[in-house]
N, C-alpha and C positions, 0 to 999 in steps of 0.2 A: 326774753327770746334771745336763740343763738343767732349769731349774727350772720350763720349760715341760711336762715330762714326768712331775714329780712330782704335778702336778695331777689328779685325777678328779673327773666329774661326769655330769650326763645331758644335759644342754642338748646339742641338734644345732642343723645346719644348716635341719633340715628345719621344727624348730620355729619358726625363723624364714620360712617359708616356702618356702624353694627346697628342689627334690628334686633333689638330684646323681643318681640312681636316674633319674630321667624325663630330664633332658639327656643320658645314655649312653644311653638307648632311642631317643630321637629321632637321634643318631649310628649307631646300630646299623639303623635304620630305613632311614636314607638313602646308604648306603654304595654300595650298587648304583646309586641312581639319579645320586649325582654322580658316580662313572666311567663312568656313559652318556654323561657329557659330553665326555671327554676327545681332546683334538687331538696334534698334531705340536707338539712343544716344551713339555708337561708332564711334570716331573720328580716320581718317588712319588704318593702318592695322601693321602686325607684322615688326619686324626687327627696331625698335625706341627703345632709352633707357629708356621709360615708356609707359604704356596705357593711352590714354585720353578716357574719357567716359563723357559726358556731361547729366547732371541730368536736368530732365525737373521740374523747379521749377513751375512752372503754376498748374502742377498736385495734386499740395501739399500747404497745408496752412503752416505747421511746417513741415517740412521733420525731418528724424531721421534716420540719418546711422547707419545701424548693420554691424558689421566687424566677422568674424569666420576664422580659421585656424584649419587645422587638417590634417590626413593623413591617409592611412590604413592599418599602422601596419604591423602585419607579415602574414598577407593575401599575399603579394608580395611575402614571401617566397614560399606559395603553388604555386603561378604562376612560379616561378622561377623551381621550381621543375617538374613540370609539361608542361614547355615549352610554355607557352600562356600568353600574358600579353594584350590581347585586352579589357580584362573586366574590371581589375581594376582599369582603369582610371574614368571608371563610378562610382564605389563605393567613389570615392575622391569626386565626387561632390556631390556625395548622402550625404555625411559627412559635407559638406560644408553648400550647400542649405537648409538642411533639418534642421538644428542648425538654421538658419537665420530666416525660416518660424516659428519658437518657441515664435520668438518676433514678430510677426506678420509682418514680411518685406517680399517686394517681392525680391526676389534677383535679382540682376544685372547682376554681370559677376563674371570670375572666373578668378584666376590666379595660374597657378602650379609650381613647384619646382622639378626635376628631378636631384638626384645623382645617378652617377652610377663609377663602379670600372673602368671600359672603356667604352666608348661611342659606342655603337654597333646600326647604326641607324634604322636596322631592326626591334630591340627589341624595342628600343626608341620611334620609331614612332608609332609603336604598343600602347603604353602606351599613348600615346599623343592621339593617334586616338580615342583610349575609355575614356579618358578625354573629347575630343570634343562631341564623341555621349553622355556623361554625361549631356553636358553642352545644346546641342540639347533638350535633354528630360527634363530638365528644366527650358527651354527657357532662359538660360542665354546666354554671350557673355565670350569667352574664348580670354580676353583681354590681355593676355600675358604670360611671364614665363620664366626659366631658366634652364637651364641644366649645372650641373656641372660634370667633369670627376676629380675622386679623386683618381687617381691614386696612387697607393702603402699603398693606405688608405684603400680603401675597392679594396675587389679581382675582378678580373674581373667574369663578373655575377652576379654580385650584385649590386641593384638597392634599391634606397628608394624615394618614392614619397611624396609629401606633398602641400599643395595649401593655397590658402587664396579666400577668396568671401567678397564682398558686397552686400546688400543690401540696401531698404528704404520704411520705414515706417514712416503714419501720427503718431504724436504726440499721438494725443487723440485715436488711433487706436492701442496702443501700447499692444500686450499679455502678462499679468502678473499673480503670485501668487495673486495679490491683488484685482484682479477681481472675483475670486473663490470664490463661496457660498455653503452651504449648499445645499444640493438637488440637485446641477449638476449633470449633465450626463457624463458618462465618454466614448467618443466614441474611438475605438480602429481601428487601419487601419491596416491591417494584413502582416508579412513577409514571404513572401517563405521560407526563408533563414537564414544564420548565419550573413548578413550584411558585417559588416567589424569590428567585435568586438568578443572578447572571444578567438582568433586563437590559442595563444598561449597555453590556455587549451585543446581545439579542437585539435590542433595538435600532441601536449603531448601523446594523448589517442588513436587518430584516424590512425596516421603515424607511425606506428614501425617501416618500413623502406618504401621507396620511393616507392619498386613496389605496393606497396596497394593503391596507387592512382589510378592505372588504372584497380583496381579489382572494384566490386561492391559497391556501398556506403554504404548498408545496405543488409540484408535478403528480397529478393522480389522488390531491387530497379531495373530501367530500365536505370541508367546511374551510370560513374563511379564515384568514391570516389572524384577524383579531379575535375570532372564536378560541383559535387554538392557542394564541399567547394568554388568553384570560382564561384556559383549562383551570377549574380551582386545584389546591393543592388537596391531595388526599391525606387524611388524618389518620394518622397512623396508632396515635395513643390507646384507644381504648384494647384494639388487639395488643399491644404489645404490654398492657396490664394482664390481660388474658393469658399470655404465654408468660411474663412472671409468675402469675399465681398456678398454672399450671404445670412449669419447669421448678419453679423454687429457686435452688439453690444454683441448679444447672443453667440458668441465663445468671451470666457474666458481666457484660458490659452492652452498651448499646451507642450508635451514632447516628444521629440526625442529618443528613447530607444535605446540607443548606450552602451558605455563605462560603467558599473555599472547595467546593465540590467535593468529588469520590477523596482526593488525596488528602486534602485540607479537613476533612471531618472524619475519615476513619484513623487517621493518625490519633485522634483524641483518645479512642479507647484503648491504647496500647501503653502499656507499660516500658522502660528503657531498652530493654532488652530483647523484644520480639518485634517481628515482622507482621505486615498483614498483607497475604496474596490475593488481588482481584483479580479474575477471569472475566472479561469483559462479555464476551461470547456466552457466561452463564445466566445473563438477563436481558431481554428484551431491550433495546434504546427506540425510542420512539422519533419516526421521521423528523421530527421539528428539530432534533440534535443534529441528523444528516446536514438539515438545510442551512442551520445558522452555519455549519463547519464548510460547507462549498461555498455560500454566500460571501464567506468572511475576506480570504480563507481563512479558518483557523487550525491552528496546528492540534494534533491529537492530546500532544502534551498539556496545551494551554485548554482544552477542552475537559478534561479531567481535573483538571485545576480550579475551574469555575463553576460548570454545572454538574448537576447527580446526575446524567445522561442514561436516565432510566432507574436509578438506583436510589430511592428516600430514604430508606432507612437500612443500618446494617446492624446485625445483632450477633454477640460472639456467646457462644451457646456450648456446654461439653456436648463433645459429640453422640453420646446418646441421646440427645436432646433435641437432635436436629431435625429426626424424621416427626416428631411431635409437635415444632413450630411450626414445619410447612403445613402439617395437617389443619391446626387450628387457623392457618393464614386461609387454608383455602375453605373452610369452614365458614369463614367471614367472607371470603368472596374477593379477598386479596393476593393479588398475585407474587407469589413468592418461590425463591430458590435458592439453592447453596452455592455461594459465590464465591468462596475464598475459602481461607484458612489461616489459621495462628501459627507462625513459623520462628524458629531463632532468628535472632538479627539486631538492628540498632534502634528499635522505633519508628520503621521508614513503611511505607505504602507501596508494595510495587504490583502495577497495574499491566496485563499482558492480554 
């Protein structure tokens, strides 16, 4: 007999702060939710050591796999303070799949990772239900994930949420700055809120104390600050894939406006000899951004360097394709407008 099996004792994993039973309860609660995200290509279900997905090779001549990893940042702290966890999972999926689609990729599946000080089955199942809802909106599978209990490292009630996603695109259809040309039109897809970026600054100026989260978000607001800050990110990927399919070679590049704001992200679709001009009056800026600016106060320069300011995704398209892109957005119920153009320059974003 192994010496390991000869020893008796009373000390348990639970004594160290980790509940195996609570983790198993989370899996039990989310099984049906995860199953609801299945799509062609998914093999098997949850419970294995890894998720399996069969790529339809017949649909591609030269498939390129595109991967992304991201989290929701300190928006999770707002969820904790409000005590509502059912929407931040949508933000996670948006951050992942909307990065993939900037390469022209169709997102296929998502994996999530939740770390918690204490596994609370109700809160964690809400978190993962939000991830599943995001996956349904994006048309991707929630292929698997991991829940980790970090007892005595993270405090009870503390969570972190991150994820990974994979997509695929035909090599000849990869979007990149190399496709962008002078005279291209910039089509902007509108954002109704902060998405999942800039929350460290937003929280520092908007939440002097927790009770402010239950107050009106700003003068004349019809919902609380907590609800405003938890507005889920729009998931643009299905629409961008539809625009890609319809416009074909006329869609040149895309920029997901996340950390780095308008300036720091639109520059990523530019080659070295071109500039992007962005006209701020060409799209609606939700009032919450003005409230952040007022309460800071935060300069205009800093606002467009940190926040999306109402512009969640920017597409560089051939001029002939702009109206078609707008029509597809309208048919999908997504606000969109022509927000600027590509001009000769030196890889700068000029905001006016």
